[in-house]
N, C-alpha and C positions, 0 to 999 in steps of 0.2 A: 699838158693838163688832163687827165675828163673828167664830164661835163660835172662827177662830184663831185672830182674837188676846187673846180667853177664856183660852182653852188656855195657850195661852205665858204668861201674869200672868198661868194659878196654879199653871203650875210653876212661878216665876219666884218668886212669895211662895210652896208649900212650903220651897223652893230653903234658903226663911231664912236670907239669902245680902247681898238688895235692902234696901234701905224702900218703902218705897213708894211714894214717890215716883218715886224710880228704878223702880218695875215703874211707875209712871205716863207719865217723860220716854220710854220705849223703848215704850213704846204708844204715842206723841203722844195725849192721851187727859190729864186730869183723875186725883187720888191717886181720890174721888167718883169717878170710874167707871169703880173699880177697884177698892169696896166695895162697890158696885150690886152689878161684873159676876161672883164669884167671892166659894169660903166659904173665910171664915174662925178660922170656929174650927178643936175638935179633933179630931169625930165621925169616923169612918171615911164617906172620902164614895165611894157607889153610881155604880158606871160610868149604870147609867140602870134609869129607872123603870119597874114593871111592873103590869101590873095586880094581881098577889097588895103590892104591895112598895109601891106610892100607895099617897098621903095620900086617903082618900076629902072629902072634899066635900059643903059643906055641915055635915053633922053634932048633934048637938045643944048647946043652947045653957040 
């Protein structure tokens, strides 16, 4: 999926007016592809990650 298509799918999902199948059909992909590319949680979505807000790699085990 292109960034523009992901953005379209995310905005459509966030509108809560369409089913996942309808969103997928409008993007020409399967619902699983939509699920893999958009955020479906209710947490606020950051617009971009910066060095100070990005999650660290690795970390303690």
